[in-house]
Wavefront OBJ file of the C-alpha trace (Angstrom):
o trace
v 0.000 0.000 0.000
v 1.353 3.433 -0.940
v 1.168 6.490 1.289
v -0.807 9.466 0.087
v 1.205 12.394 -1.178
v 0.745 15.780 0.504
v -1.125 16.959 -2.613
v -3.510 13.982 -2.449
v -4.132 14.700 1.240
v -5.000 18.311 0.422
v -7.436 17.268 -2.300
v -9.122 14.678 -0.075
v -9.442 17.193 2.743
v -10.913 19.845 0.465
v -13.414 17.482 -1.105
v -14.494 15.478 1.949
v -14.129 18.057 4.694
v -12.218 15.460 6.733
v -8.610 16.343 7.514
v -6.042 14.132 5.805
v -2.422 15.078 6.451
v -1.287 18.439 7.764
v -3.792 21.255 8.251
v -1.278 23.948 7.307
v -0.829 22.585 3.791
v -4.581 22.371 3.221
v -5.181 25.849 4.644
v -2.521 27.389 2.391
v -3.900 25.635 -0.701
v -7.484 26.647 0.107
v -6.453 30.284 0.434
v -4.716 30.112 -2.960
v -7.777 28.582 -4.600
v -10.112 31.155 -3.085
v -7.728 34.055 -3.651
v -8.188 35.343 -0.111
v -7.395 34.643 3.511
v -9.529 32.001 5.193
v -10.356 32.141 8.889
v -10.439 28.694 10.460
v -13.851 29.508 11.946
v -15.255 29.586 8.381
v -14.662 25.837 8.167
v -17.507 25.369 10.647
v -20.141 26.599 8.189
v -21.772 23.952 5.957
v -22.226 26.474 3.136
v -18.522 27.246 3.138
v -17.625 23.545 3.160
v -19.802 23.072 0.068
v -17.987 25.955 -1.633
v -14.679 24.279 -0.778
v -15.901 20.934 -2.033
v -16.681 22.450 -5.429
v -13.144 23.878 -5.616
v -11.641 20.418 -5.173
v -14.164 18.286 -7.092
v -12.279 18.073 -10.393
v -8.999 17.261 -8.656
v -10.754 14.626 -6.553
v -12.304 13.019 -9.631
v -8.870 12.881 -11.252
v -7.121 11.174 -8.328
v -7.783 7.675 -9.671
v -6.097 6.807 -12.963
v -8.396 5.499 -15.658
l 1 2 3 4 5 6 7 8 9 10 11 12 13 14 15 16 17 18 19 20 21 22 23 24 25 26 27 28 29 30 31 32 33 34 35 36 37 38 39 40 41 42 43 44 45 46 47 48 49 50 51 52 53 54 55 56 57 58 59 60 61 62 63 64 65 66
């Protein structure tokens, strides 16, 4: 079994809302994707989590090779 890469952990976290790997890496990537600072308290809002999920959906769907 292979370990997940940091990038895979970030994608899984963004899509599922469940932390995989280091929070700092996910937080930095999320801020880049949104183009703004993200307060950790925002992660407690279901609407915001859905917005995040949409940002990571394509990357999540491309994690598995065809």
